[in-house]
C-alpha positions, -999 to 999 in steps of 0.1 A, spaced: -42 -266 -321 -70 -240 -323 -84 -252 -290 -50 -244 -273 -51 -208 -287 -86 -203 -274 -77 -215 -240 -46 -193 -238 -67 -163 -250 -94 -169 -224 -72 -177 -195 -63 -141 -184 -101 -132 -185 -110 -162 -164 -83 -156 -138 -92 -119 -135 -129 -128 -129 -121 -145 -96 -127 -121 -68 -94 -111 -50 -70 -127 -75 -56 -94 -88 -64 -72 -59 -82 -39 -57 -71 -10 -80 -80 26 -74 -71 58 -93 -83 93 -97 -77 128 -85 -87 119 -49 -91 84 -35 -105 76 0 -108 41 13 -135 38 40 -144 1 38 -120 -28 46 -101 -43 17 -97 -81 17 -65 -86 -3 -40 -64 -19 -46 -27 -27 -30 -6 -55 -36 31 -57 -23 60 -79 -38 94 -71 -30 130 -63 -46 128 -28 -50 95 -10 -66 87 24 -69 52 39 -94 49 68 -100 11 67 -80 -21 72 -62 -37 43 -56 -74 48 -29 -78 21 -1 -57 7 -6 -20 -3 13 -3 -31 5 34 -33 18 64 -54 5 99 -49 11 135 -40 -5 136 -5 -9 102 13 -25 96 47 -29 61 62 -50 60 94 -57 22 96 -36 -10 95 -20 -26 66 -16 -63 75 12 -71 50 38 -50 32 34 -13 25 52 3 -4 47 41 -10 61 68 -32 48 103 -28 52 139 -18 38 142 17 33 109 35 18 102 69 15 67 83 -6 65 114 -17 29 110 1 -3 121 21 -20 93 20 -58 97 52 -65 77 78 -45 58 76 -8 49 92 7 19 87 44 14 101 72 -7 88 108 -4 95 144 1 82 145 37 76 112 55 60 109 90 57 75 108 33 76 138 27 39 144 46 6 148 62 -14 119 62 -52 124 90 -59 99 118 -39 82 115 -3 73 134 13 44 127 50 43 140 76 18 129 112 19 139 148 22 124 152 57 117 121 79 99 121 112 94 90 134 72 96 165 90 89 198 80 55 211 73 40 177 87 5 174 102 -9 143 106 -46 150 129 -53 120 158 -34 105 156 3 99 173 18 69 171 55 62 
């Protein structure tokens, strides 16, 4: 019986030690992503800037958020000022005070905000809910 408890205790540590299982977590006053992220990305910060590709999902919360490169899977954002200038490879879910979409969304887009701008010519391939 003691062996089972030891295994159950050690299991979370073993799973977390595998690279990419849990994703990449970032936090702080300012976060800037300049190297590609292989897998999921989770960020909570006052000011966020993504200048590199993310191959998985991205979940982001912050005051000022700028995305300049592609997110290959889902993108979920909550923030004050949000600008998305990178291609989103699947669904977009965003809630913010001011939301600006400047690039295509391959899936559905659910956008909630006080002021919403979508650049002319931007294609949302799925459903759009504002």
